[in-house]
N, C-alpha and C positions, 0 to 999 in steps of 0.2 A: 505405579508408574513413576519413571525417573523424573526428577525435578525439571530437567530440560524439556521433556515431553509436556509437562504441566504448563510451563511457560509458553511453549509453542501453541498449545490448544487454547490457552487463555488469550493470546494475541490474535489467534484466528477468530474466536468468538467475538472479541472486542472489535475487530475489523468488520466482521459481518454486521454487528449491530450498528456501529457508527456509520458504515457505508450505507446501510439502508436509511438511516436517519438523515444523512447528507442528501439523499434523493427526495426525502419527504418534506424537507423544509424549503422555504423560499431561497432561491439562489442569490448569492451576494450579501446576504445579511451577516451580521456578526455571529449569530448562531451557526450558520452554514460554515463560516470560516473556522470556528472553533471545533465543530464536529469534524471538518475536513482535516484539521491538524491532528486531532486524536486518531483519525483513520490512518493517516500517513505514519504516525508513530507505531500504531498497531501493526501495520503492514511491514514496516522496517523491522520491528521485533520478530514478526512471523518469518520473514525471509532470512534474517540473521540466524535465528535458531535452526532454520531448515539446513543451513550450511554446516551446522554443528552436529546434525543427526546423520550418521554415516553407516550404521550397523545394518541397515535394511539392505543395502547393495554392497557393502564392504568398502565403499569409497564413493566417488562421484557418480551420481545416478541421474535418471531423468527428472526426478523432482528437484535436484539442484540446478539443472538447466532451466527448468521453469521458474525457479526462485530468482535466477539472474534476470529473466525477462520481466518478471513481476517487479523486482526491485528497480530496474532501469525505468519502466514505465511510470512507477509511482513517484520516483524521484524527478523524472523528466516533467511530469504533470505539476509537481509542486514548484519546481524551479521556474516553469513557464508562468505560473501565477505570481510568484515572488518578483520576477524580473519585468513582467508585463511587456515582453518583447517577442516578436515585432509588434509595434503598437496597434495595428489594425487587425492582427491575426492571432493574438495571444489567447483569446477566449476559445476560438475554434480549435487551436492546438491543444488547449487544456481538455476540451471535450473529446478530442480524438485520442489523446493519450489515456484518458480515463476509460475509454472503450477497450483499450488493450487489457 
């Protein structure tokens, strides 16, 4: 397997494991925050490497479109938590974005 494929799969496995762990721990704890950050890094790595894999379709394909949607929702969820805006709605927005 090509090294890019190995990195892509490793990021996917990391995201799956950390994403499940985020749901398993108490929300708002330091552990939840650190697991969430690891999940975000894994998802960013997964989506960035997805943009570099183009041989399957010979260019931009449906997986690239899904990677854009995934990347936007992951980053929007992260930014929502970091900014905590709007003050009364940020947590609900974080939950909604994670649902995507």
